[in-house]
C-alpha positions in Angstrom: -36.0 20.8 -6.0 -32.9 18.6 -5.5 -30.3 18.0 -8.4 -28.2 14.9 -8.6 -24.6 16.5 -8.3 -25.2 18.2 -4.7 -27.4 15.1 -3.6 -24.5 13.1 -4.3 -22.2 15.3 -2.4 -24.6 15.1 0.6 -24.5 11.3 0.5 -20.9 11.4 0.6 -20.8 13.9 3.4 -23.3 11.6 5.5 -20.6 8.9 5.2 -18.2 10.8 6.6 -16.1 11.9 3.6 -13.6 14.8 3.8 -11.9 14.7 0.4 -12.6 13.9 -3.1 -9.5 13.3 -5.2 -10.1 14.0 -9.0 -9.1 15.4 -12.3 -12.3 16.9 -13.9 -13.5 16.7 -17.6 -16.5 17.3 -19.5 -18.7 14.6 -18.0 -18.1 15.6 -14.6 -18.7 19.4 -14.9 -21.9 19.3 -13.1 -20.1 17.7 -10.2 -17.2 20.0 -10.0 -19.6 23.1 -10.4 -21.5 21.8 -7.2 -18.2 22.0 -5.2 -18.4 25.7 -5.8 -21.4 25.8 -3.3 -19.7 23.1 -1.2 -18.2 23.8 2.3 -17.7 20.5 4.0 -15.9 18.3 1.2 -12.6 19.4 -0.1 -11.8 18.8 -3.9 -8.1 17.6 -4.3 -6.8 18.1 -8.0 -4.3 15.7 -9.3 -3.0 16.2 -12.8 -4.0 12.8 -14.1 -5.7 9.9 -12.9 -2.4 7.9 -11.9 -2.0 10.6 -9.3 -5.6 10.8 -8.4 -6.1 7.1 -7.8 -2.6 7.1 -5.8 -3.7 10.0 -3.4 -6.9 7.9 -2.8 -5.1 4.9 -2.2 -2.6 6.6 0.4 -5.6 8.4 2.1 -7.7 5.3 2.6 -4.8 2.9 3.5 -3.5 5.6 6.2 -6.9 6.2 7.8 -9.2 3.0 7.2 -11.6 5.4 6.1 -13.5 5.7 2.8 -11.5 7.6 0.2 -13.4 8.9 -3.0 -11.5 9.2 -6.4 -13.3 11.1 -9.4 -12.4 10.2 -12.6 -13.0 11.3 -16.3 -15.1 9.0 -18.2 -13.4 5.8 -20.2 -9.8 7.3 -20.8 -9.5 8.4 -17.2 -10.7 5.0 -16.1 -8.1 3.4 -18.3 -5.4 5.9 -17.0 -6.0 4.9 -13.5 -6.3 1.1 -13.7 -2.7 0.3 -12.5 -3.0 2.5 -9.5 -6.7 1.0 -9.0 -5.0 -2.7 -9.4 -2.6 -1.8 -6.5 -5.3 -0.3 -4.3 -7.6 -3.6 -4.8 -4.4 -5.6 -3.9 -3.9 -3.5 -0.6 -7.8 -3.8 0.3 -8.1 0.2 0.1 -11.6 1.1 0.8 -12.4 3.6 -1.9 -15.5 4.8 -3.9 -14.2 5.1 -7.4 -16.6 7.1 -9.8 -16.2 8.3 -13.2 -18.4 10.8 -15.3 -20.3 9.0 -17.9 -21.9 10.2 -21.1 -25.6 11.2 -21.0 -27.8 8.0 -21.2 -29.8 9.8 -23.8 -26.8 9.5 -26.2 -25.2 6.4 -25.0 -26.5 4.1 -27.7 -24.7 6.2 -30.2 -21.4 5.5 -28.5 -20.4 9.1 -28.3 -16.8 10.5 -27.8 -15.1 8.9 -24.3 -18.1 6.3 -23.9 -17.6 2.8 -22.8 -19.1 0.4 -20.5 -17.4 1.7 -17.6 -19.0 -0.6 -15.0 -17.6 -3.7 -17.0 -14.1 -2.1 -17.7 -13.7 -1.5 -14.0 -15.1 -4.9 -12.7 -12.3 -6.9 -12.5 -10.4 -4.8 -9.9 -13.4 -3.8 -7.7 -15.5 -5.5 -5.1 -18.6 -4.1 -6.8 -19.3 -2.0 -9.9 -22.4 -0.7 -11.5 -24.0 2.2 -13.2 -26.4 4.7 -11.7 -29.1 5.5 -14.3 -31.7 7.4 -12.6 -31.4 10.0 -9.9 -33.9 8.0 -7.8 -31.3 5.2 -7.3 -28.5 7.3 -6.2 -29.0 7.0 -2.6 -29.5 3.5 -2.5 -26.5 2.8 -4.8 -24.1 5.1 -3.0 -24.9 3.9 0.4 -24.5 0.2 -1.1 -21.3 0.9 -2.6 -19.8 2.5 0.5 -21.1 -0.2 2.9 -19.4 -3.0 0.4 -15.8 -0.9 0.2 -15.9 -0.7 4.0 -16.7 -4.3 4.8 -14.0 -6.8 5.5 -12.2 -7.7 3.3 -12.2 -4.1 2.5 -11.3 -2.8 -1.0 -12.4 -0.4 -3.9 -15.9 -0.2 -5.5 -17.0 1.6 -8.8 -19.9 3.8 -9.8 -20.3 5.1 -13.3 -22.6 8.1 -13.1 -24.0 9.8 -16.2 -24.0 13.5 -16.7 -27.9 13.5 -16.9 -27.9 11.8 -13.6 -26.0 14.5 -12.2 -28.3 17.3 -13.4 -31.4 15.6 -13.4 -33.7 17.0 -10.3 -36.6 15.6 -8.2 -38.7 17.5 -5.7 -38.1 15.3 -3.0 -36.0 11.8 -2.3 -35.2 9.9 0.7 -31.4 9.9 1.2 -31.4 7.0 3.4 -28.7 6.1 5.6 -25.3 4.7 5.9 -25.0 1.1 6.9 -21.9 -0.4 8.7 -21.2 -4.0 9.7 -19.0 -4.3 12.5 -15.4 -5.7 11.7 -14.8 -7.8 15.0 -15.7 -11.3 13.5 -14.3 -13.9 15.8 -12.9 -17.2 14.5 -14.6 -20.5 15.0 -13.6 -22.3 18.3 -13.1 -25.6 16.6 -10.8 -24.0 14.1 -9.0 -22.1 16.7 -8.4 -25.3 19.0 -7.0 -27.2 16.0 -4.4 -24.4 15.3 -3.6 -24.2 19.2 -3.0 -28.2 18.9 -0.3 -27.5 16.0 1.3 -24.6 17.7 1.6 -26.5 20.9 3.1 -29.7 19.1 5.6 -27.3 17.2 9.4 -27.3 17.7 10.2 -24.3 15.4 7.2 -22.2 14.3 7.5 -19.1 12.3 4.9 -16.2 11.7 3.9 -14.1 8.7 2.1 -11.0 9.1 0.0 -9.1 6.9 -2.1 -6.1 6.2 -5.1 -7.4 8.2 -3.0 -7.1 11.4 -2.4 -3.3 11.1 -5.9 -2.8 9.6 -7.3 -4.4 12.8 -5.1 -3.0 15.1 -3.6 -6.1 16.3 -0.3 -5.3 17.3 -0.3 -6.3 20.9 -2.2 -9.3 20.2 0.2 -10.6 17.7 3.2 -9.5 19.8 1.7 -11.7 22.7 1.5 -14.9 20.5 4.8 -14.4 19.1 6.2 -13.9 22.8 4.3 -16.8 23.8 5.4 -19.2 21.5 8.8 -17.8 20.9 8.5 -17.4 17.0 10.1 -14.9 14.7 7.7 -12.5 12.6 8.3 -11.7 9.1 6.2 -9.5 6.9 4.1 -11.0 4.1 5.2 -12.0 1.0 4.5 -8.6 -0.9 5.0 -6.5 2.3 3.0 -3.5 2.2 2.3 -2.0 5.7 4.0 -1.9 9.1 2.4 -5.4 9.7 4.5 -5.9 12.9 6.5 -3.2 14.9 10.0 -3.0 13.6 11.3 -2.3 17.2 10.0 -5.7 18.6 12.9 -8.0 19.3 11.0 -10.7 17.4 10.7 -8.8 14.5 12.4 -10.5 11.7 11.8 -8.1 8.7 11.1 -9.2 5.1 12.2 -12.0 2.9 12.9 -12.2 -0.7 10.0 -12.5 -3.2 11.5 -15.3 -4.9 10.4 -18.7 -3.9 13.8 -20.2 -3.4 14.6 -17.8 -0.6 11.2 -18.1 0.9 11.5 -22.2 0.6 15.2 -21.8 2.4 13.5 -20.0 5.0 10.3 -22.1 5.8 12.1 -25.4 5.3 13.9 -24.3 8.7 10.4 -24.4 10.4 8.0 -27.3 11.2 5.0 -24.7 11.5 4.0 -21.9 9.3 1.6 -19.3 10.9 0.0 -17.0 8.8 -2.0 -13.8 10.4 -3.9 -12.0 7.7 -0.9 -12.3 5.1 -1.1 -12.7 1.5 0.8 -15.7 1.8 4.2 -15.7 0.1 3.3 -14.0 -3.0 5.6 -14.9 -5.9 7.5 -12.2 -8.0 8.6 -14.6 -10.7 8.4 -18.4 -11.6 11.4 -20.1 -9.8 10.3 -23.7 -10.3 10.2 -24.4 -6.6 6.9 -24.0 -4.3 7.4 -21.6 -1.0 6.2 -24.1 1.2 7.1 -28.1 1.1 4.4 -30.4 0.4 2.6 -31.3 3.6 4.0 -28.3 5.4 1.5 -27.6 8.4 -0.1 -24.3 8.2 -2.3 -22.5 10.5 -4.0 -19.3 8.7 -6.1 -16.6 10.1 -7.5 -14.1 8.2 -10.6 -12.0 7.6 -10.6 -12.6 3.9 -12.0 -16.3 3.1 -10.6 -16.1 -0.5 -7.0 -16.0 1.1 -7.3 -18.8 3.3 -6.0 -22.0 1.7 -5.7 -20.1 -1.7 -2.2 -21.8 -2.7 -1.4 -24.0 0.1 -3.9 -26.2 2.2 -4.3 -24.8 5.6 -4.3 -27.4 8.2 -6.2 -25.0 10.6 -8.3 -22.4 8.7 -9.7 -19.6 10.8 -12.0 -17.0 9.5 -11.9 -13.8 11.7 -10.6 -10.6 12.5 -7.1 -10.8 13.9 -7.8 -8.6 16.7 -10.8 -10.3 17.8 -9.5 -13.9 17.5 -6.0 -13.8 18.5 -7.0 -13.5 22.3 -8.8 -16.8 22.0 -5.8 -18.4 19.9 -3.6 -17.1 22.7 -5.6 -18.7 25.5 -6.0 -21.9 23.7 -2.1 -22.2 23.1 -1.1 -21.3 26.6 -3.8 -23.9 27.9 -1.9 -26.7 26.0 1.8 -25.3 26.6 4.0 -23.3 28.8 5.6 -20.1 27.5 8.4 -20.8 25.3 11.1 -18.4 27.1 14.1 -20.4 26.1 13.1 -20.5 22.3 12.0 -16.9 22.3 15.6 -15.8 23.7 17.2 -17.7 21.2 15.1 -16.3 18.5 15.7 -13.0 19.6 19.3 -13.5 19.8 19.5 -14.8 16.4 17.6 -11.8 15.1 19.5 -9.4 17.0 22.7 -10.8 15.4 21.5 -10.4 11.8 20.2 -6.9 12.4 23.9 -5.8 14.0 25.6 -7.5 10.9 23.1 -5.6 8.5 23.9 -2.2 10.4 27.6 -3.0 10.2 27.5 -3.4 6.5 25.6 -0.1 6.2 28.2 1.8 8.4 31.1 0.1 6.4 29.9 1.6 3.2 29.3 5.1 4.7 32.7 6.5 3.0 32.2 4.8 -0.2 31.8 6.9 -3.2 29.5 7.0 -5.4 26.9 6.4 -2.4 25.9 2.8 -2.0 22.1 1.9 -1.2 22.8 0.6 2.3 24.5 3.7 3.4 21.7 6.1 2.1 18.8 4.2 3.7 20.7 3.9 7.1 21.6 7.9 7.0 18.0 8.6 6.2 16.7 5.9 8.8 18.9 7.8 11.6 16.9 11.1 11.1 13.3 10.0 11.2 11.5 10.9 14.0 9.4 8.0 15.7 6.0 9.5 14.4 7.5 9.5 10.6 5.3 7.5 7.9 7.3 6.3 5.1 6.0 5.4 1.7 8.6 3.0 0.0 9.1 2.3 -3.4 12.7 1.7 -3.8 12.8 -1.8 -5.5 16.4 -2.5 -6.0 17.7 -0.1 -3.9 15.9 -1.2 -0.7 15.1 -4.9 -1.7 14.9 -7.0 1.5 16.9 -4.4 3.5 14.9 -1.3 3.9 12.3 -2.6 6.3 15.2 -3.8 8.7 17.0 -0.3 8.5 14.0 2.1 9.1 11.8 2.5 11.9 8.1 1.5 11.4 6.7 1.2 15.0 2.9 2.3 14.5 0.3 0.3 12.4 0.2 3.6 10.0 4.0 4.1 9.9 4.8 2.4 6.7 3.2 1.9 3.1 4.5 0.1 0.1 3.7 -1.1 -3.4 1.3 -3.8 -2.5 0.2 -4.9 -6.0 3.9 -4.3 -7.7 2.6 -1.7 -10.0 4.9 1.3 -10.1 4.8 5.0 -9.4 2.8 4.7 -6.2 4.9 6.7 -3.7 4.8 10.4 -4.6 0.9 10.1 -4.9 0.3 8.0 -1.9 2.5 10.4 0.3 0.1 13.2 -0.7 -3.0 11.4 0.5 -1.5 10.2 3.5 -0.2 13.6 4.5 -3.6 14.9 4.1 -4.8 12.2 6.5 -2.0 13.0 8.9 -1.2 16.6 8.3 0.9 17.0 11.7 3.2 13.8 11.1 6.3 13.7 8.9 5.6 12.0 5.6 8.4 10.5 3.7 8.2 9.2 0.1 11.2 6.9 -1.0 11.1 6.4 -4.6 13.4 5.0 -7.3 14.2 7.1 -10.5 12.1 4.8 -12.8 9.2 4.7 -10.7 9.1 8.4 -9.9 8.6 9.1 -13.7 5.1 7.3 -13.6 3.7 10.0 -11.3 5.8 12.9 -11.3 3.0 15.2 -11.7 2.0 14.6 -8.0 4.7 16.9 -7.1 2.4 19.9 -8.5 -0.5 18.8 -6.3 2.0 18.8 -3.4 3.1 22.3 -4.2 -0.3 23.6 -4.8 -1.8 22.5 -1.5 1.3 23.3 0.4 1.7 19.8 1.8 5.1 19.1 3.7 6.3 16.0 2.3 9.9 15.1 1.7 10.4 13.3 -1.8 13.6 11.2 -1.9 14.4 10.0 -5.4 17.1 7.5 -5.2 18.7 7.5 -8.7 20.8 5.0 -10.2 19.8 6.2 -13.9 18.3 2.9 -14.8 15.7 0.1 -14.3 18.5 -1.4 -12.3 16.2 -4.4 -10.9 15.3 -5.2 -14.5 18.9 -5.2 -15.3 19.5 -7.6 -12.0 17.1 -9.8 -13.3 18.2 -10.0 -16.9 21.9 -10.6 -15.8 20.5 -13.6 -14.0 18.9 -15.1 -17.1 22.6 -15.6 -18.3 21.8 -14.5 -21.5 23.2 -12.1 -24.3 22.8 -9.2 -22.0 24.7 -10.6 -19.1 27.5 -11.6 -21.6 27.8 -8.0 -23.1 26.6 -6.0 -20.4 24.2 -4.4 -22.4 20.8 -4.0 -21.3 18.3 -2.8 -23.8 15.5 -0.2 -22.9 16.8 -0.4 -19.0 19.1 2.9 -18.9 17.7 6.4 -18.2 20.3 8.3 -19.8 21.2 10.3 -22.9 19.8 12.6 -21.6 19.8 12.2 -18.0 16.6 13.0 -16.1 16.9 16.3 -14.2 14.5 15.6 -11.2 15.5 19.0 -9.5 14.5 20.8 -12.8 11.4 18.8 -13.0 10.5 19.3 -9.4 11.3 23.2 -9.4 9.0 23.5 -12.6 6.2 22.4 -10.6 6.7 24.6 -7.5 8.6 22.2 -5.3 12.3 23.3 -4.2 14.6 20.5 -4.7 18.1 19.4 -3.8 20.6 17.0 -5.6 22.9 15.2 -3.1 25.9 12.9 -3.5 27.3 12.7 -0.3 26.0 11.5 3.1 26.7 14.8 5.1 24.7 16.6 2.3 21.8 14.0 2.2 21.5 14.3 6.1 21.3 18.0 5.7 18.6 17.9 3.3 16.7 15.6 5.2 17.0 17.7 8.2 15.6 20.6 6.1 12.9 18.7 4.6 11.7 17.4 8.2 11.7 21.0 9.4 9.2 21.8 6.8 6.6 23.8 6.4 6.2 23.0 2.6 7.2 20.0 0.3 11.0 19.3 -0.8 12.4 17.1 -3.3 15.7 15.4 -2.7 17.6 13.6 -5.6 20.1 11.4 -4.2 22.8 10.2 -6.8 23.8 6.6 -6.0 26.0 3.9 -7.7 25.0 2.6 -10.9 26.5 -0.7 -10.7 24.2 -3.7 -11.6 
C-alpha cells in the first residue's frame, strides 16, 4: 500500500527537491512523520512562517531551482503572506503547501480551517486544493511545472490531512514536465528595436531580474558596450542584474519618480531588459518617463511589457536567447559607439570616485555614518561573497555602488518591499551555497520582523554573517514624514518611529538563540568583527551602532 505523505515526498524527490522548509502543526503531522523515514530530502525548521517563506524564497532565487515551503493551515498561511508577496514579486519558483483540515469535517468549519486556495490565489501563479490521493501526482507535477516556467513564481497547494493519510494499492506517479526557457524574440520586433537604438544619440539601459535568471550577463554587456549606454538596475532592484565591476555599471536610481524622471529626461531612448520598469515607491505627481519617450522592452513576462509605459518596440523572449539577435541587428545598422562608450565610462567613474571619497571622508566620524560603514564592509568581502541587503535608509541608492556584486547570484534584496527578508533569505541562500560567504545586511526595524531566523542558523550551524545596522528607529519613515513638512517636521517628534525606551539588545537576542554576537561602534572594531564572521565556521551577528540623525 502507498500512503499520501510518503507519495508526496516521492513526487518532490522526482522533481529534484533537496529541502522542505517548514513549521509543523497538527494538520501537517502525517507529512512530518514521513520525514522520519526520509533520507533524500531534508526538513529545515523555521520558528514561524515568516522565516519559513523567507528561507524558501532565498533558496529559490539563489539556485533557480524549486523550493518547497510547508505551512500550517490558515494561520500559518496568513503569517507567511508578507514573505509570499515578496517571493511573488521576485518570481521565486516555490511550491507552497499548507496542511488543510480533513475533508470529512471541512463543512463544519473546524478549528484552523479556511478556504486556503482562495486565500493564496492573489499571490501565486496557480492555487488549488488536492481532495483525493489519486490526484496527488498530477497536481504536484502540474504545480511544479507552472512554478518553474517563465515567468517563474510561487504556486500553492492545500493538502488535507486525510489525503496525506489515505492509501492506495498502486498509483501512477507520472513524471515531471519542463518547458525550455530559451524563447527567442520575434525578429520583426527585434528589427524595430534595432532601428530605434541605431537612431538614438543617448540611450540608457535598465536591467532587471530576468537578466541574471537567464544567465545573460555577457550578452547584456555586449549590447551596452556596442551602443555605449550606461546600465542601471531596475526600479525596485533585487538581484545583481549587471556586474558591478563593469565600467558601464551605473548602479541604482532613487525609487522616487522625480529622480527617475530627471535621469530618463537626459536620454532619448530607454531600453529595458527584463526589468520591472521604474516601479514607484510613493506617489509624487510626476511620471517616470515623459509622454512619448521611446521605449524598447525585452522581457520573458508578457505582463510587464507595456504595463505602465507604451513599448515602442516590444519583444517577448528570454534575454540570453534574444540579445544576440538584437546585438547583431544593431551592429548591422550602426558602428560600435566607441566614443560614446568612453564618455559614459568616464562619467560613471567620476561619480563612483566621488562616492568613495565621501565614504572615506566620513571614516573618522563618530557616531559612525552609513557610508563609512558600508564602505568598510565592502573592502573585506571576497569576490565570491553573496550579499542579502535590506538596509533601506542606511544604503538607499549608495550600497549597490559600494559593495561588489559581480556574479548573477551574488546579491539579493527586498524585491517586493516587505521588510524582514534578509535574515531568513540568508539561511536559504547558505543552504544553496554552503561553500560561499553569505552576508545579511539588515536594519534594526527590519530584523525584528524575522529575528527568530537566527535560531535556525544556529541549529543547522550555518555560517552566515548577520550585520544589523542599528539607528534605533524606522529612519526611512522619519525621513519621509519630515518631507511632508507637517507637525513632525516642525517639532522633531515622530510618533511610532523610535525603537528606544527600552533599546533593543540585539546581542542578547542573538545569544539567546545560540548565535554569538558582537556590538561595535568604531570602524576598526567593525572590520575585526566582519573578518571574524567571514572566517567562520558558524553564524555570527554584528550589531553596528550608527548615527541616529534623521
